[in-house]
LOLUM-63983 format. One record per residue (C-alpha): y, z, x; residue number from 0. Coordinates in Angstrom, 1 decimal, padded with zeros to 4 digits. Last residue first. Example, Ala and Ser with C-alpha at 12.3 -4.5 7.8 and 13.67 -1.06 7.14 Angstrom:
# residues 2
SITE      py      pz      px  num
SITE  -001.1   007.1   013.7    1
SITE  -004.5   007.8   012.3    0
END
This chain:
# residues 373
SITE      py      pz      px  num
SITE   114.1   150.1   123.1  372
SITE   113.5   151.3   126.4  371
SITE   117.4   150.8   127.7  370
SITE   117.3   152.5   131.4  369
SITE   120.6   154.1   132.2  368
SITE   118.3   156.5   134.2  367
SITE   115.0   155.2   135.2  366
SITE   114.8   156.5   138.7  365
SITE   117.0   159.4   137.9  364
SITE   114.1   161.9   138.5  363
SITE   115.9   165.4   137.6  362
SITE   116.4   168.4   139.7  361
SITE   119.0   169.6   137.9  360
SITE   121.7   170.0   140.6  359
SITE   120.5   167.7   143.3  358
SITE   118.9   165.0   141.3  357
SITE   121.6   165.3   138.1  356
SITE   124.3   165.4   141.0  355
SITE   123.0   162.2   142.6  354
SITE   122.6   160.3   139.8  353
SITE   126.1   161.0   138.3  352
SITE   127.6   159.8   141.6  351
SITE   125.4   156.6   141.4  350
SITE   127.0   155.7   138.4  349
SITE   124.8   154.1   135.5  348
SITE   125.4   156.7   133.2  347
SITE   129.3   156.6   133.6  346
SITE   129.1   153.1   132.1  345
SITE   127.3   154.3   129.0  344
SITE   129.8   156.7   128.2  343
SITE   132.6   154.2   128.9  342
SITE   130.7   151.7   126.2  341
SITE   130.4   154.6   123.9  340
SITE   134.4   154.8   124.2  339
SITE   134.8   151.3   123.4  338
SITE   132.3   151.4   120.5  337
SITE   129.5   148.7   120.9  336
SITE   126.8   151.7   121.1  335
SITE   127.8   152.7   118.0  334
SITE   126.7   149.5   116.5  333
SITE   123.3   149.8   118.0  332
SITE   122.8   153.2   116.5  331
SITE   122.2   155.8   119.2  330
SITE   119.2   157.5   120.9  329
SITE   119.6   159.1   124.3  328
SITE   116.3   159.9   126.3  327
SITE   114.6   162.5   128.0  326
SITE   111.5   161.7   130.0  325
SITE   108.9   164.5   130.3  324
SITE   106.6   165.9   133.4  323
SITE   104.7   168.9   132.4  322
SITE   103.8   172.3   134.2  321
SITE   105.9   173.3   136.7  320
SITE   106.2   177.0   137.5  319
SITE   109.9   177.9   138.2  318
SITE   111.6   180.9   140.0  317
SITE   114.9   182.0   138.2  316
SITE   118.5   181.4   140.1  315
SITE   120.0   181.4   137.1  314
SITE   121.1   177.3   136.7  313
SITE   118.1   177.0   138.5  312
SITE   116.0   178.1   135.7  311
SITE   117.6   175.9   133.2  310
SITE   117.4   172.7   135.4  309
SITE   113.6   173.3   136.0  308
SITE   113.4   172.9   132.3  307
SITE   112.1   175.5   129.7  306
SITE   109.0   177.5   128.8  305
SITE   109.9   181.1   128.7  304
SITE   108.8   184.1   130.8  303
SITE   108.9   188.3   131.3  302
SITE   111.4   188.6   128.2  301
SITE   114.4   190.9   127.5  300
SITE   114.9   190.9   131.4  299
SITE   118.4   189.5   131.2  298
SITE   117.7   186.6   133.2  297
SITE   114.3   185.8   131.1  296
SITE   116.5   185.9   128.0  295
SITE   118.6   183.7   129.9  294
SITE   116.3   181.4   130.5  293
SITE   115.8   181.0   126.5  292
SITE   119.2   180.5   125.8  291
SITE   119.6   178.0   128.3  290
SITE   116.6   175.7   127.4  289
SITE   117.9   176.0   123.8  288
SITE   117.8   178.1   120.9  287
SITE   115.8   180.9   121.7  286
SITE   113.2   182.2   119.2  285
SITE   111.2   185.4   119.0  284
SITE   108.0   184.3   116.9  283
SITE   105.7   183.5   119.9  282
SITE   107.0   186.5   121.7  281
SITE   103.8   188.2   122.5  280
SITE   101.1   185.4   122.6  279
SITE   097.9   186.2   121.1  278
SITE   099.0   185.6   117.8  277
SITE   099.5   181.6   118.6  276
SITE   096.0   181.6   119.3  275
SITE   094.7   180.4   123.1  274
SITE   092.0   177.7   123.1  273
SITE   093.6   176.8   126.3  272
SITE   094.3   173.1   125.2  271
SITE   095.8   174.5   122.3  270
SITE   097.9   176.6   124.0  269
SITE   099.2   173.5   125.9  268
SITE   100.1   171.6   122.6  267
SITE   101.7   174.5   120.9  266
SITE   103.6   175.1   123.9  265
SITE   104.6   171.1   124.2  264
SITE   105.9   171.2   120.6  263
SITE   107.9   174.3   121.1  262
SITE   109.3   172.6   123.9  261
SITE   110.2   169.3   122.3  260
SITE   112.1   171.4   119.9  259
SITE   111.2   170.9   116.0  258
SITE   110.7   174.6   115.6  257
SITE   112.6   177.0   117.7  256
SITE   112.0   177.8   121.2  255
SITE   109.9   180.5   122.3  254
SITE   110.8   183.7   124.8  253
SITE   107.5   185.4   126.0  252
SITE   106.7   189.3   126.8  251
SITE   103.7   189.3   129.3  250
SITE   102.2   192.9   129.2  249
SITE   099.4   192.1   126.4  248
SITE   098.3   188.9   128.6  247
SITE   098.2   185.9   126.1  246
SITE   101.2   184.2   128.2  245
SITE   098.9   184.2   130.9  244
SITE   096.8   181.4   129.8  243
SITE   099.5   179.1   130.2  242
SITE   099.7   179.8   134.1  241
SITE   100.5   181.3   137.2  240
SITE   102.5   184.8   135.7  239
SITE   102.2   187.2   138.6  238
SITE   104.2   190.0   136.2  237
SITE   106.8   190.4   139.3  236
SITE   107.3   186.6   139.8  235
SITE   109.7   186.7   142.9  234
SITE   112.6   185.5   140.8  233
SITE   111.9   186.2   137.2  232
SITE   110.1   183.6   135.3  231
SITE   110.5   180.3   133.9  230
SITE   107.4   178.4   133.1  229
SITE   107.3   174.7   133.0  228
SITE   109.1   171.4   132.1  227
SITE   109.6   168.9   134.6  226
SITE   112.5   166.1   133.8  225
SITE   113.0   162.5   133.8  224
SITE   116.4   161.2   133.2  223
SITE   119.1   159.9   130.4  222
SITE   116.9   156.9   129.1  221
SITE   118.3   154.7   126.6  220
SITE   117.3   154.0   123.0  219
SITE   118.5   151.9   120.7  218
SITE   118.4   152.7   116.8  217
SITE   118.5   150.1   113.9  216
SITE   117.1   152.6   111.5  215
SITE   114.6   151.5   108.8  214
SITE   111.6   152.5   110.8  213
SITE   113.0   155.9   111.0  212
SITE   110.0   158.6   111.1  211
SITE   107.4   156.5   112.5  210
SITE   109.3   154.1   114.6  209
SITE   111.4   157.3   115.9  208
SITE   108.3   159.3   116.4  207
SITE   106.4   156.5   118.4  206
SITE   109.7   155.7   120.5  205
SITE   110.6   159.2   121.7  204
SITE   108.2   159.8   124.5  203
SITE   104.8   158.2   124.8  202
SITE   101.9   159.7   125.9  201
SITE   099.7   158.2   123.6  200
SITE   097.9   160.2   121.3  199
SITE   100.2   163.5   121.9  198
SITE   103.2   161.4   121.3  197
SITE   106.0   163.3   123.2  196
SITE   109.4   164.2   121.8  195
SITE   111.9   164.4   124.3  194
SITE   115.2   163.5   122.4  193
SITE   118.9   163.5   122.7  192
SITE   121.1   162.4   119.8  191
SITE   124.2   160.1   120.0  190
SITE   127.0   159.4   117.7  189
SITE   126.5   162.7   115.5  188
SITE   126.8   163.5   111.7  187
SITE   125.6   160.0   110.5  186
SITE   122.6   161.0   108.4  185
SITE   120.0   159.5   110.9  184
SITE   122.1   160.8   113.8  183
SITE   121.6   164.4   112.3  182
SITE   117.9   163.9   111.9  181
SITE   117.4   162.9   115.4  180
SITE   119.4   166.0   116.7  179
SITE   117.3   168.3   114.5  178
SITE   114.1   166.3   115.7  177
SITE   115.1   167.0   119.4  176
SITE   116.3   170.5   119.0  175
SITE   119.9   170.9   118.5  174
SITE   123.2   172.3   121.0  173
SITE   126.0   170.3   119.6  172
SITE   128.1   168.8   122.6  171
SITE   131.4   167.5   122.3  170
SITE   131.9   164.5   124.7  169
SITE   135.8   164.0   125.2  168
SITE   136.8   160.4   126.5  167
SITE   139.5   160.8   129.1  166
SITE   138.2   158.1   131.2  165
SITE   136.6   159.1   134.6  164
SITE   137.3   162.9   134.2  163
SITE   135.7   162.8   130.7  162
SITE   133.0   160.8   131.4  161
SITE   132.3   163.1   134.5  160
SITE   132.5   166.4   132.7  159
SITE   130.3   164.5   129.7  158
SITE   127.2   163.7   132.3  157
SITE   127.5   166.8   134.1  156
SITE   127.2   168.8   130.7  155
SITE   124.2   166.3   129.8  154
SITE   122.1   168.6   132.2  153
SITE   121.6   171.4   129.6  152
SITE   119.5   168.9   127.9  151
SITE   119.1   170.5   124.1  150
SITE   120.3   167.8   122.0  149
SITE   123.4   166.2   120.0  148
SITE   126.2   164.1   121.3  147
SITE   129.4   164.3   119.6  146
SITE   132.1   161.7   120.9  145
SITE   135.9   161.7   121.1  144
SITE   138.5   159.3   121.8  143
SITE   141.1   160.4   119.4  142
SITE   140.1   162.5   116.1  141
SITE   140.3   165.9   117.6  140
SITE   144.2   165.2   119.0  139
SITE   145.2   164.7   115.2  138
SITE   143.5   167.8   114.1  137
SITE   145.4   169.9   116.5  136
SITE   145.1   173.4   115.3  135
SITE   142.3   173.9   112.7  134
SITE   141.3   176.3   110.4  133
SITE   138.1   175.8   109.0  132
SITE   136.4   175.8   105.7  131
SITE   132.4   175.6   106.3  130
SITE   129.3   173.1   105.0  129
SITE   125.9   173.3   106.1  128
SITE   125.2   174.0   102.1  127
SITE   128.3   174.5   100.1  126
SITE   131.1   176.8   100.4  125
SITE   128.6   178.7   103.2  124
SITE   131.5   179.7   105.8  123
SITE   135.0   180.3   105.3  122
SITE   137.8   180.7   107.7  121
SITE   135.6   179.3   110.7  120
SITE   138.0   178.7   113.7  119
SITE   140.1   175.8   115.4  118
SITE   139.8   173.3   118.1  117
SITE   138.0   175.1   120.7  116
SITE   137.6   175.6   124.1  115
SITE   135.7   178.6   124.8  114
SITE   137.3   182.3   126.0  113
SITE   136.2   182.9   129.2  112
SITE   134.0   185.3   131.5  111
SITE   130.9   185.9   129.6  110
SITE   130.8   182.7   128.1  109
SITE   132.3   182.3   124.5  108
SITE   130.1   180.0   122.4  107
SITE   131.0   176.8   120.4  106
SITE   130.1   176.0   117.0  105
SITE   130.2   172.2   116.5  104
SITE   132.3   170.8   113.3  103
SITE   132.1   167.6   111.7  102
SITE   134.7   165.4   109.8  101
SITE   134.0   162.2   107.6  100
SITE   135.5   159.1   107.5   99
SITE   133.6   157.5   110.5   98
SITE   132.7   160.4   112.8   97
SITE   135.6   162.7   113.3   96
SITE   135.3   165.2   115.6   95
SITE   135.5   169.0   115.6   94
SITE   135.2   171.9   118.2   93
SITE   134.6   175.5   116.4   92
SITE   135.1   179.2   117.5   91
SITE   133.6   181.4   115.0   90
SITE   135.9   183.9   113.3   89
SITE   134.4   183.7   109.7   88
SITE   130.6   183.3   110.4   87
SITE   128.0   180.4   111.2   86
SITE   124.5   180.1   110.5   85
SITE   122.1   178.8   113.0   84
SITE   120.9   175.5   113.6   83
SITE   124.5   174.0   114.0   82
SITE   126.4   170.9   113.2   81
SITE   128.8   172.2   110.1   80
SITE   130.0   169.5   108.0   79
SITE   133.7   170.1   108.0   78
SITE   136.6   171.0   105.4   77
SITE   139.9   171.5   107.1   76
SITE   142.6   173.8   106.5   75
SITE   145.5   173.7   108.6   74
SITE   146.8   175.8   111.5   73
SITE   148.5   179.0   112.3   72
SITE   146.3   182.0   112.2   71
SITE   147.6   185.4   111.0   70
SITE   145.4   186.1   108.0   69
SITE   145.7   182.2   107.0   68
SITE   148.0   182.8   104.0   67
SITE   151.0   181.3   105.4   66
SITE   154.0   182.8   105.0   65
SITE   156.6   182.0   102.3   64
SITE   159.9   180.4   101.6   63
SITE   161.5   178.5   098.6   62
SITE   159.5   180.2   095.9   61
SITE   159.7   183.6   097.7   60
SITE   163.6   183.1   097.7   59
SITE   163.7   182.6   093.6   58
SITE   165.2   179.3   092.9   57
SITE   168.4   178.0   091.9   56
SITE   169.0   175.1   094.4   55
SITE   172.2   176.9   095.8   54
SITE   171.1   180.3   095.7   53
SITE   167.5   179.7   097.2   52
SITE   169.6   177.6   100.1   51
SITE   172.2   180.4   100.8   50
SITE   169.4   182.9   100.8   49
SITE   168.0   180.8   103.7   48
SITE   171.1   180.1   105.5   47
SITE   171.7   183.9   105.8   46
SITE   168.1   185.0   106.8   45
SITE   168.3   182.9   109.4   44
SITE   166.6   179.4   109.3   43
SITE   163.0   178.5   110.8   42
SITE   163.0   174.9   112.6   41
SITE   160.5   172.8   113.2   40
SITE   158.8   172.9   109.9   39
SITE   160.1   169.4   109.0   38
SITE   161.8   170.8   105.8   37
SITE   163.8   173.2   108.2   36
SITE   164.4   170.3   110.6   35
SITE   165.7   168.2   107.7   34
SITE   168.1   170.6   107.1   33
SITE   169.2   171.4   110.4   32
SITE   169.8   167.5   111.0   31
SITE   172.2   167.6   107.5   30
SITE   174.3   170.2   109.1   29
SITE   174.9   173.9   108.1   28
SITE   177.5   175.7   105.6   27
SITE   175.5   176.3   102.8   26
SITE   177.3   173.8   100.7   25
SITE   177.7   171.3   103.1   24
SITE   174.2   171.2   104.1   23
SITE   173.1   170.5   100.5   22
SITE   175.4   167.3   100.3   21
SITE   174.0   166.0   103.5   20
SITE   170.4   166.8   102.3   19
SITE   170.8   164.8   098.9   18
SITE   170.3   166.7   095.8   17
SITE   168.3   165.1   092.8   16
SITE   167.3   168.7   092.0   15
SITE   163.6   167.3   092.2   14
SITE   164.5   165.9   096.0   13
SITE   165.8   169.5   096.6   12
SITE   162.2   171.2   095.4   11
SITE   160.3   169.1   097.3   10
SITE   162.2   169.2   100.8    9
SITE   162.8   172.9   100.7    8
SITE   159.1   173.8   099.8    7
SITE   158.5   176.0   103.0    6
SITE   156.1   177.5   105.0    5
SITE   156.8   180.3   108.0    4
SITE   154.3   180.9   110.4    3
SITE   155.7   178.7   112.8    2
SITE   154.0   176.7   115.4    1
SITE   153.4   178.2   118.6    0
END
């Protein structure tokens, strides 16, 4: 662990015009020790520290001090936070450098283990969506790392395989389709996942992208086709069969956030069935992501949600399919030429990945890796 003692030895020594060898001789130590103290790799004992302060004619606490970071070692870094929810001090965060900017992605602990993280939030809300972090390994985070925003839980299978094959670290930023595309257009992520359907044509993603981002040079690559439907408890104890059952007073529902493809699909299905939003108990109850919605069913907080088959399978829940959708990965064309992204796209074409998506997530991979725009 990096020592928590900070020092200004190098700056003060040089301001006094004292050489490292001369100072070492005066305090009875070696020149290498002086350099080690200045580099922060060695903390001197009390006698040496007091002698250094005396020889340089400065108060002891001006030469040495403890880091003012509430007990957490690391450097301070201001980042743009990628989160649909507010962050708070102590939140674990992964970081990535995109161009000349740094972004932070909050990570959550599972019930069984601490999350992998590069640092924690020291102060939130400095300005809109920005936070001051304490980070531990900034240099490592700037190497071979991609930020992928979206809501598909199965992209974790892709990320894991990319890391094993190449060492490229894919950081997933949970986001609705519209939020992921917004971050992409703002240069905050490398890749955005989306499953936005145009109700007029039935085409996915392309109509929305062409309308909202006509001047962006985006390329769109299919990840997979999935089924979205009603996720319910094993054995279907509430006997839920279709979208009309969401209007029953004894059925509790968990919705997704505005801007998500699932929320758009729900509104479309409710309108088709002539069911008002107010008739759905839980329409305003928001779950951020397919897995979060499915977990609300698993925990018994709700009876049903609208999510992917993969989310249901992840928790051993039952699934009633309602709609087939295409989930695409969107990026700038210049991003696709980056070496780390080429590795990412190469893994997307592998038969091993496709088998995992088919077996573990129940996806249709016949179009996986296809460039659609």
